[in-house]
Backbone as a chain_set.jsonl record, in Angstrom:
{"seq": "MCYYDSEIADLSALLMAHHFSMSFQYIQPTEEQKELMQEFRDKFEVLAAELHSKVPSCRGLSLALTKLEESAFWLNKGITKND", "coords": {"N": [[-2.789, -36.724, -11.794], [-3.544, -36.831, -8.632], [-6.462, -37.244, -6.358], [-6.073, -35.722, -3.967], [-4.197, -33.889, -5.07], [-5.761, -32.586, -6.742], [-7.824, -31.265, -5.07], [-6.306, -29.6, -3.613], [-5.55, -27.855, -5.669], [-8.034, -26.644, -6.291], [-8.603, -25.32, -3.941], [-6.361, -23.646, -4.072], [-6.926, -22.204, -6.08], [-9.369, -20.853, -5.256], [-8.66, -19.331, -3.171], [-6.858, -17.766, -4.441], [-8.754, -16.383, -6.028], [-10.245, -15.096, -4.163], [-8.276, -13.382, -2.941], [-7.758, -11.584, -5.33], [-10.225, -10.575, -5.382], [-10.49, -9.149, -3.061], [-8.626, -7.343, -3.304], [-9.378, -5.123, -4.854], [-11.569, -3.986, -3.352], [-12.914, -1.573, -1.415], [-11.668, -0.639, 1.646], [-12.935, 0.567, 4.728], [-11.209, 2.63, 6.735], [-10.76, 2.476, 10.271], [-11.362, 4.676, 13.19], [-8.976, 4.961, 14.612], [-7.126, 3.893, 12.824], [-7.206, 5.909, 10.824], [-6.239, 7.925, 12.088], [-3.422, 7.191, 12.54], [-2.792, 7.067, 9.995], [-3.169, 9.766, 9.279], [-0.974, 10.805, 10.849], [1.335, 9.574, 9.737], [1.106, 10.788, 7.263], [1.529, 13.56, 7.542], [4.285, 13.464, 8.393], [5.242, 12.39, 5.922], [4.487, 14.693, 4.346], [6.201, 16.857, 5.543], [8.793, 15.599, 5.091], [8.76, 15.824, 2.272], [8.574, 18.462, 1.738], [10.965, 19.244, 2.691], [12.769, 18.013, 1.052], [12.216, 19.36, -1.248], [13.23, 21.776, -0.542], [15.785, 21.448, -0.509], [17.025, 20.015, -2.253], [17.919, 20.245, -5.786], [15.969, 20.931, -8.41], [15.32, 18.189, -10.39], [15.465, 15.09, -12.29], [16.235, 12.982, -10.375], [14.99, 14.123, -7.965], [12.522, 14.4, -8.786], [11.739, 11.736, -9.069], [12.241, 10.948, -6.333], [10.388, 11.921, -4.987], [8.056, 10.747, -6.203], [8.228, 8.199, -5.412], [8.191, 8.292, -2.464], [5.451, 9.298, -2.524], [4.547, 6.895, -3.342], [5.181, 5.277, -1.304], [3.8, 6.326, 0.838], [1.172, 5.552, 0.039], [1.493, 2.71, -0.137], [1.816, 2.418, 2.794], [-0.633, 3.194, 3.779], [-2.33, 1.193, 2.751], [-1.071, -1.165, 4.046], [-1.673, -0.256, 6.706], [-4.424, -0.421, 6.731], [-4.618, -3.152, 6.506], [-5.139, -4.466, 3.984], [-4.072, -6.605, 2.015]], "CA": [[-2.906, -36.045, -10.685], [-4.458, -37.531, -7.44], [-7.535, -36.592, -5.855], [-5.647, -34.8, -3.036], [-3.862, -32.445, -5.66], [-6.993, -31.743, -7.25], [-8.292, -30.485, -3.786], [-5.045, -28.511, -3.316], [-5.362, -26.865, -6.797], [-9.125, -26.06, -6.119], [-8.261, -24.395, -2.779], [-5.501, -22.473, -4.27], [-7.864, -21.268, -7.138], [-10.404, -19.964, -4.429], [-7.702, -18.552, -2.223], [-6.521, -16.459, -5.351], [-9.738, -15.492, -6.513], [-10.534, -14.313, -2.972], [-7.178, -12.502, -2.836], [-8.034, -10.675, -6.219], [-11.477, -9.915, -5.139], [-10.344, -8.25, -1.962], [-7.572, -6.358, -3.73], [-10.054, -3.971, -5.344], [-12.114, -3.532, -2.472], [-12.552, -0.332, -0.501], [-11.616, -0.894, 3.255], [-12.999, 1.732, 5.54], [-10.464, 2.509, 7.944], [-11.17, 2.824, 11.592], [-10.766, 5.975, 13.408], [-7.626, 4.761, 14.994], [-6.172, 3.843, 11.501], [-7.254, 7.224, 10.297], [-5.187, 9.011, 12.97], [-2.293, 6.847, 12.438], [-2.545, 7.416, 8.461], [-2.709, 11.144, 9.16], [0.374, 10.933, 11.413], [2.388, 9.498, 8.754], [0.817, 11.686, 6.114], [2.053, 14.687, 7.919], [5.624, 13.221, 8.306], [5.586, 12.472, 4.582], [4.561, 15.981, 4.091], [7.557, 17.339, 6.068], [9.921, 15.164, 4.358], [8.575, 16.126, 0.86], [8.752, 19.902, 1.914], [12.443, 19.259, 3.05], [13.32, 17.585, -0.129], [11.82, 20.503, -2.225], [13.979, 22.91, -0.243], [17.264, 21.014, -0.189], [17.469, 19.162, -3.543], [17.679, 20.944, -6.89], [14.928, 20.175, -9.506], [16.334, 17.133, -11.258], [14.946, 13.899, -12.568], [16.236, 12.347, -9.008], [14.01, 14.567, -6.987], [10.824, 13.899, -9.023], [11.718, 10.186, -8.687], [12.116, 10.562, -4.871], [8.965, 12.415, -4.443], [7.304, 9.709, -6.445], [8.567, 7.06, -4.441], [7.627, 9.06, -1.47], [4.077, 9.084, -2.624], [3.971, 5.492, -3.483], [5.339, 4.679, 0.272], [2.478, 6.828, 1.588], [0.109, 4.622, -0.628], [1.549, 1.359, 0.483], [1.642, 2.329, 4.097], [-1.916, 3.294, 3.994], [-2.982, -0.131, 2.488], [-0.697, -1.945, 5.289], [-2.358, 0.022, 8.066], [-5.719, -1.241, 6.75], [-4.33, -4.783, 6.341], [-5.897, -4.928, 2.827], [-3.151, -6.94, 1.296]], "C": [[-4.024, -36.65, -9.778], [-5.495, -36.672, -6.894], [-7.099, -35.546, -4.774], [-4.831, -33.572, -3.864], [-4.824, -31.774, -6.297], [-7.683, -30.924, -6.174], [-7.411, -29.329, -3.703], [-5.276, -27.402, -4.55], [-6.903, -26.068, -6.882], [-8.966, -25.203, -5.071], [-7.584, -23.241, -3.126], [-6.201, -21.48, -5.244], [-8.99, -20.375, -6.213], [-9.672, -19.007, -3.622], [-7.296, -17.206, -3.169], [-7.462, -15.5, -5.942], [-10.234, -14.698, -5.357], [-9.585, -12.962, -2.896], [-7.484, -11.327, -4.011], [-9.337, -9.964, -5.962], [-11.373, -8.684, -4.054], [-9.308, -7.146, -2.38], [-8.247, -5.041, -4.273], [-11.252, -3.417, -4.708], [-11.897, -2.341, -1.847], [-12.713, -0.907, 0.732], [-11.805, 0.178, 4.103], [-12.181, 1.624, 6.729], [-11.06, 2.845, 9.197], [-10.638, 4.104, 12.022], [-9.469, 6.142, 13.847], [-6.697, 4.5, 13.78], [-6.143, 5.196, 10.855], [-6.298, 8.154, 10.843], [-3.815, 8.52, 12.667], [-1.747, 7.217, 10.705], [-2.188, 8.985, 8.483], [-1.389, 11.532, 9.999], [1.574, 10.726, 10.535], [2.422, 10.217, 7.617], [1.642, 13.237, 6.425], [3.371, 14.481, 7.991], [6.148, 13.155, 6.861], [5.712, 14.017, 4.065], [5.805, 16.877, 4.313], [8.681, 16.868, 5.212], [9.975, 15.653, 2.959], [9.111, 17.825, 0.908], [10.476, 20.018, 1.931], [13.298, 18.958, 1.697], [13.343, 18.761, -1.209], [12.888, 21.557, -1.85], [15.591, 22.832, -0.234], [18.051, 20.371, -1.491], [17.125, 20.005, -4.661], [16.627, 20.264, -7.769], [15.638, 19.249, -10.286], [15.187, 16.068, -11.358], [14.866, 12.931, -11.089], [15.257, 12.705, -8.075], [12.497, 13.975, -7.689], [10.826, 12.364, -8.839], [11.36, 10.023, -7.163], [10.855, 11.041, -4.436], [7.762, 11.433, -4.95], [7.235, 8.656, -5.649], [7.924, 7.358, -2.983], [6.088, 8.91, -1.257], [3.537, 7.813, -2.776], [4.056, 4.939, -2.047], [4.069, 5.076, 0.87], [1.171, 5.926, 1.223], [0.078, 3.222, 0.137], [1.343, 1.178, 1.888], [0.164, 2.548, 4.458], [-2.81, 1.944, 3.835], [-2.576, -1.129, 3.619], [-1.525, -1.587, 6.419], [-3.837, -0.645, 7.987], [-5.776, -2.603, 6.596], [-5.123, -5.128, 5.151], [-4.67, -5.38, 1.812], [-3.692, -8.107, 0.223]], "O": [[-5.173, -36.899, -10.146], [-5.4, -35.448, -6.971], [-7.766, -34.515, -4.696], [-4.809, -32.434, -3.396], [-4.814, -30.551, -6.437], [-8.116, -29.824, -6.52], [-7.842, -28.176, -3.728], [-5.172, -26.195, -4.329], [-6.975, -24.99, -7.473], [-9.275, -24.055, -5.39], [-7.89, -22.107, -2.758], [-6.086, -20.254, -5.221], [-9.359, -19.262, -6.59], [-10.14, -17.884, -3.438], [-7.364, -16.024, -2.833], [-7.269, -14.33, -6.272], [-10.66, -13.572, -5.614], [-9.996, -11.805, -2.814], [-7.453, -10.158, -3.627], [-9.48, -8.8, -6.336], [-11.95, -7.599, -4.118], [-9.236, -6.104, -1.728], [-7.671, -3.963, -4.125], [-11.931, -2.553, -5.262], [-10.731, -1.981, -1.686], [-13.697, -1.597, 0.999], [-10.794, 0.851, 4.298], [-12.337, 0.763, 7.595], [-12.008, 3.625, 9.114], [-9.684, 4.642, 11.46], [-8.814, 7.16, 13.621], [-5.539, 4.917, 13.813], [-5.088, 5.597, 10.363], [-5.672, 9.0, 10.204], [-2.962, 9.396, 12.52], [-0.614, 7.536, 10.345], [-1.211, 9.458, 7.902], [-0.822, 12.593, 9.74], [2.576, 11.441, 10.526], [3.451, 10.369, 6.959], [2.247, 13.866, 5.557], [3.945, 15.49, 7.581], [7.208, 13.684, 6.526], [6.71, 14.495, 3.524], [6.336, 17.521, 3.408], [9.441, 17.668, 4.667], [11.063, 15.895, 2.437], [9.963, 18.266, 0.136], [11.101, 20.814, 1.231], [14.311, 19.578, 1.372], [14.326, 19.033, -1.899], [13.424, 22.194, -2.757], [16.407, 23.734, -0.041], [19.262, 20.261, -1.68], [16.025, 20.553, -4.594], [16.518, 19.038, -7.764], [16.647, 19.651, -10.865], [14.165, 16.121, -10.673], [13.866, 12.321, -10.71], [14.676, 11.852, -7.404], [11.638, 13.285, -7.14], [9.794, 11.834, -8.429], [10.497, 9.259, -6.732], [10.297, 10.5, -3.481], [6.715, 11.301, -4.316], [6.161, 8.234, -5.22], [7.152, 6.538, -2.486], [5.537, 8.537, -0.221], [2.381, 7.518, -2.474], [3.154, 4.231, -1.6], [3.317, 4.239, 1.368], [0.295, 5.659, 2.046], [-0.846, 2.713, 0.771], [0.844, 0.147, 2.341], [-0.224, 2.029, 5.504], [-3.756, 1.648, 4.565], [-3.427, -1.85, 4.14], [-2.067, -2.468, 7.085], [-4.354, -1.262, 8.919], [-6.842, -3.216, 6.552], [-5.834, -6.127, 5.263], [-4.319, -4.624, 0.907], [-2.919, -8.591, -0.603]]}, "num_chains": 1, "name": "protein.A"}
């Protein structure tokens, strides 16, 4: 490994450490972000209610609701740009 390769490896390790460090930190959303998150939360709630009213209780419905909840989570993370 040449000197240049070791610098890249060191930089890569630092970036990875920073990424993992940031992955577990709380990011306080701005008021604008909170409003956007609530706007989408309301839409997710409407969709969940429609799913409950139109789809019989079954594993498929449970999975769809779980994935909807997961989507809401990832959307909030995306809105606060905490990747």
